[in-house]
C-alpha positions as CSV (number, residue, x, y, z in Angstrom):
1,S,-22.6,-28.3,3.8
2,S,-21.5,-25.0,3.0
3,C,-17.9,-23.7,4.9
4,Q,-17.0,-20.3,4.9
5,L,-13.6,-19.5,3.6
6,S,-12.4,-15.8,3.6
7,S,-10.6,-14.5,6.2
8,V,-12.1,-12.0,8.8
9,P,-8.5,-10.7,9.9
10,L,-7.7,-10.3,6.2
11,Q,-11.0,-8.3,6.0
12,I,-10.3,-6.2,8.7
13,L,-6.6,-5.4,7.9
14,L,-7.7,-4.2,4.3
15,C,-10.4,-1.8,5.6
16,A,-8.1,-0.7,8.1
17,H,-5.0,-0.2,5.6
18,G,-7.5,2.1,3.1
19,I,-8.0,4.2,6.6
20,Y,-4.3,4.1,7.1
21,Y,-3.8,4.8,3.5
22,A,-5.7,7.9,3.5
23,F,-3.7,9.3,6.0
24,Y,-0.6,8.4,4.6
25,F,-1.4,9.9,1.2
26,A,-1.9,13.2,2.6
27,A,0.7,13.4,5.5
28,T,3.2,12.2,2.1
29,L,1.7,14.8,0.4
30,A,1.9,17.5,2.7
31,I,5.9,16.6,3.6
32,I,6.6,16.7,-0.2
33,V,4.8,20.0,-0.5
34,Y,7.3,21.4,2.8
35,K,10.2,19.8,1.1
36,S,9.4,21.6,-1.8
37,Q,9.6,24.9,-0.1
38,A,12.0,24.0,2.3
39,F,14.7,22.3,0.0
40,S,15.7,22.9,-3.5
41,Y,14.5,20.0,-6.1
42,P,16.8,19.3,-8.9
43,D,14.9,19.6,-12.1
44,G,11.8,17.1,-12.6
45,F,12.2,15.4,-9.3
46,L,9.8,17.1,-7.4
47,V,7.3,16.3,-10.0
48,A,8.8,12.1,-10.1
49,D,8.0,12.3,-6.3
50,V,4.5,13.5,-7.0
51,V,3.6,11.2,-10.1
52,L,5.1,8.4,-7.8
53,L,2.9,9.3,-4.9
54,L,-0.2,9.3,-7.3
55,L,0.7,6.1,-8.9
56,M,1.1,4.7,-6.0
57,A,-2.3,5.7,-4.7
58,A,-4.4,4.4,-8.2
59,L,-2.3,1.0,-7.1
60,E,-3.1,0.8,-3.6
61,V,-7.3,1.4,-4.8
62,L,-6.8,-1.3,-7.0
63,R,-5.0,-3.4,-4.5
64,L,-7.5,-2.9,-1.9
65,Q,-10.5,-3.6,-4.1
66,L,-9.3,-6.5,-5.3
67,G,-8.2,-7.9,-1.9
68,S,-11.4,-7.0,-0.3
69,R,-13.5,-8.9,-3.3
70,G,-11.4,-11.9,-3.3
71,N,-11.4,-12.2,0.0
72,L,-15.3,-11.7,0.4
73,T,-16.3,-13.9,-2.9
74,E,-13.6,-16.6,-1.9
75,E,-12.0,-16.2,-5.1
76,E,-8.1,-16.8,-5.7
77,A,-7.8,-14.7,-8.9
78,P,-8.6,-11.2,-7.4
79,L,-6.6,-12.5,-3.9
80,G,-3.4,-13.4,-6.3
81,L,-3.6,-10.0,-8.3
82,S,-3.8,-7.8,-4.7
83,L,-1.1,-9.8,-3.4
84,A,0.9,-9.3,-6.7
85,A,-0.5,-5.2,-6.7
86,T,1.3,-5.7,-3.0
87,A,4.9,-6.2,-4.2
88,G,3.9,-3.2,-6.4
89,S,3.2,-1.2,-4.0
90,G,6.0,-2.4,-1.8
91,A,8.7,-1.0,-3.8
92,L,7.0,1.9,-4.2
93,S,6.6,2.3,-0.4
94,V,10.6,1.2,-0.3
95,Y,11.2,4.2,-2.9
96,F,9.9,6.4,-0.6
97,L,11.3,5.2,2.7
98,G,15.0,5.5,1.5
99,W,15.6,6.1,-2.5
100,Q,13.3,9.8,-2.7
101,T,15.0,13.0,-3.4
102,Y,14.8,13.9,0.4
103,V,14.0,11.7,3.3
104,L,12.9,13.1,6.6
105,R,12.1,10.9,9.5
106,A,8.1,11.6,9.1
107,D,9.1,9.5,5.7
108,V,11.2,6.5,7.5
109,I,8.0,6.1,10.1
110,L,4.9,6.4,7.8
111,N,7.0,3.9,5.2
112,A,7.7,1.6,7.9
113,L,4.9,1.4,9.1
114,L,3.1,0.7,5.7
115,L,5.7,-2.0,5.0
116,V,4.7,-3.8,7.8
117,A,1.1,-3.6,7.2
118,Y,2.0,-4.9,3.6
119,G,4.2,-7.8,5.4
120,L,1.1,-8.8,7.4
121,E,-1.7,-8.3,4.8
122,S,0.6,-10.5,2.2
123,V,0.9,-13.5,4.9
124,L,-2.8,-13.3,5.1
125,K,-3.4,-13.4,1.9
126,V,-1.5,-16.1,1.5
127,M,-3.2,-18.0,4.0
128,A,-6.5,-16.8,2.3
129,I,-5.3,-18.1,-1.0
130,A,-4.0,-21.6,0.6
131,A,-7.5,-22.1,2.1
132,L,-9.5,-21.8,-1.2
133,V,-7.5,-24.0,-2.9
């Protein structure tokens, strides 16, 4: 008899996270544009913030794809890679939460929500990997 080991809560969270990240990316990019107009950025810092946001977007697409594929095909390797990518995305989120050139309250709120989602997603991924092993 076959047993389904994929996690429905994880799959729902991955889909919701994809929607939230699209909003996050647009909002963060708009905030960076606003800050570039309202404040004077030191040389190169504006470019660094935009490049890190684009890097985070690429990592996020990879992370969500691997997580979804690993969960639906019930394979540990893509889930594990997605979990590792979550750590990288989390580090970039921490950068945008407190280490970027200018941090506004909106940055704090957007990144705090993102980090909470990463934490919950990581727990569900570990549980899914444990169920598969």
